[in-house]
C-alpha positions as CSV (number, residue, x, y, z in Angstrom):
1,Q,25.2,-3.8,5.3
2,L,23.5,-5.7,7.5
3,Q,20.1,-4.6,8.6
4,L,17.6,-6.3,11.1
5,V,14.1,-5.1,12.2
6,N,12.4,-6.6,15.0
7,S,8.8,-6.4,15.4
8,G,5.9,-8.1,17.2
9,G,6.4,-6.8,20.8
10,G,3.1,-5.6,22.9
11,L,1.2,-5.8,25.8
12,V,-0.3,-9.0,27.0
13,Q,-1.6,-10.6,30.3
14,P,0.2,-13.0,32.3
15,G,-0.7,-16.6,30.4
16,G,-0.5,-15.3,26.9
17,S,1.5,-15.4,24.1
18,L,3.3,-13.3,21.2
19,R,5.4,-13.9,18.5
20,L,8.4,-11.9,17.8
21,S,9.8,-11.4,14.4
22,C,13.8,-10.7,13.2
23,T,13.8,-10.1,9.8
24,A,16.8,-9.4,7.6
25,S,17.4,-6.9,5.0
26,G,19.9,-7.6,2.3
27,F,21.3,-10.8,3.5
28,T,20.1,-14.0,4.3
29,L,19.5,-15.6,7.7
30,T,20.5,-18.8,6.8
31,D,24.0,-17.9,7.0
32,Y,24.2,-16.7,10.5
33,T,23.8,-18.1,14.0
34,V,20.5,-15.6,15.5
35,A,19.9,-14.9,19.0
36,W,17.4,-13.3,20.9
37,F,18.5,-11.0,24.0
38,R,16.7,-9.4,26.5
39,Q,18.0,-6.8,29.2
40,G,21.3,-8.0,28.3
41,E,20.7,-12.0,28.9
42,R,20.6,-14.3,25.6
43,V,17.2,-16.2,25.9
44,A,17.4,-18.4,22.7
45,C,19.4,-18.9,20.0
46,V,19.3,-21.0,16.7
47,N,22.6,-21.9,15.3
48,L,24.2,-22.4,12.0
49,E,26.4,-25.4,12.3
50,P,25.1,-27.8,14.0
51,A,21.7,-26.2,13.6
52,T,20.8,-26.9,17.3
53,K,18.8,-24.4,19.3
54,V,19.7,-23.2,22.8
55,Y,17.3,-21.6,25.4
56,S,18.2,-19.9,29.0
57,D,16.6,-21.9,32.1
58,S,14.6,-18.7,32.5
59,I,12.6,-19.4,29.3
60,K,12.7,-22.8,28.7
61,G,9.8,-24.6,28.1
62,R,8.2,-21.4,27.0
63,F,9.8,-19.8,24.3
64,T,10.8,-21.6,20.9
65,V,12.9,-20.2,18.3
66,S,12.8,-20.6,14.7
67,R,13.7,-20.1,11.2
68,D,11.2,-19.5,8.3
69,S,11.5,-21.5,5.2
70,A,12.9,-18.1,3.1
71,G,15.6,-17.8,5.2
72,K,14.6,-14.0,5.7
73,T,13.1,-13.8,9.3
74,V,13.6,-15.6,12.7
75,Y,11.0,-16.2,15.2
76,L,10.9,-16.1,18.7
77,Q,7.2,-17.8,19.7
78,M,6.3,-17.0,23.3
79,T,3.8,-19.0,25.5
80,D,2.9,-18.8,29.2
81,L,4.5,-15.4,29.5
82,K,4.9,-14.0,33.0
83,P,5.6,-10.5,34.2
84,E,9.1,-10.9,34.5
85,D,9.3,-11.5,30.7
86,T,8.5,-7.9,30.6
87,A,11.9,-6.3,28.4
88,I,13.1,-5.0,25.4
89,Y,13.7,-8.0,23.1
90,S,16.5,-7.9,20.4
91,C,18.1,-10.4,17.8
92,A,21.7,-10.2,16.7
93,V,23.4,-12.1,14.1
94,S,26.8,-13.7,13.9
95,T,29.3,-15.6,11.5
96,F,30.0,-18.0,14.6
97,L,28.6,-21.4,13.9
98,I,27.3,-21.8,17.9
99,C,26.1,-19.1,20.2
100,E,27.6,-21.1,23.2
101,N,31.2,-20.2,21.9
102,P,32.1,-18.1,24.6
103,R,34.1,-15.5,21.7
104,I,31.1,-15.0,19.7
105,Q,30.7,-11.8,18.2
106,Y,27.7,-10.1,16.9
107,D,27.6,-8.4,13.6
108,A,24.4,-7.0,13.6
109,W,21.5,-6.1,16.2
110,G,17.9,-5.1,15.5
111,Q,16.4,-2.2,17.0
112,G,14.5,-4.2,19.7
113,T,10.7,-4.3,20.4
114,L,9.0,-4.1,23.5
115,V,7.0,-6.9,25.4
116,T,5.1,-5.9,28.1
117,V,3.2,-8.8,29.9
118,S,0.6,-7.3,32.9
119,S,-3.1,-7.7,33.7
C-alpha cells in the first residue's frame, strides 16, 4: 500500500520561506513521477523519465522541487512567499513518465499540509 506523508507547513510572513516534505512509506519515490498540488492546481512536479521538473507560472522562480538521495522524500522549497500562496499543499505519485501527460492518473496522495502566508 502506497502511503505518503506531507509535512513542513506553517505560518510565515510575506517574503519568507518554507520547505515542504513528501515522504514515502513502504516504497521508493524514485520509481514515480511526483507532483505537488494546492487547491487543485498542480504547482510543481519532478518527472520520472526524463528527469525533468515542471512548474506552474504562478510559482515559477520562487519554488523548487527536488528528490532526496535516499529516494524516500521529495521536497518543495518555497521562497518569497506571498499571501496568495496560502493553501493546503499535497503531493501525489504516478507511474506515468511525465506529469504533463493529460491522461495522467495518480496512485496515492499525501494528507496535505497547510501553508499560511500572513503578516
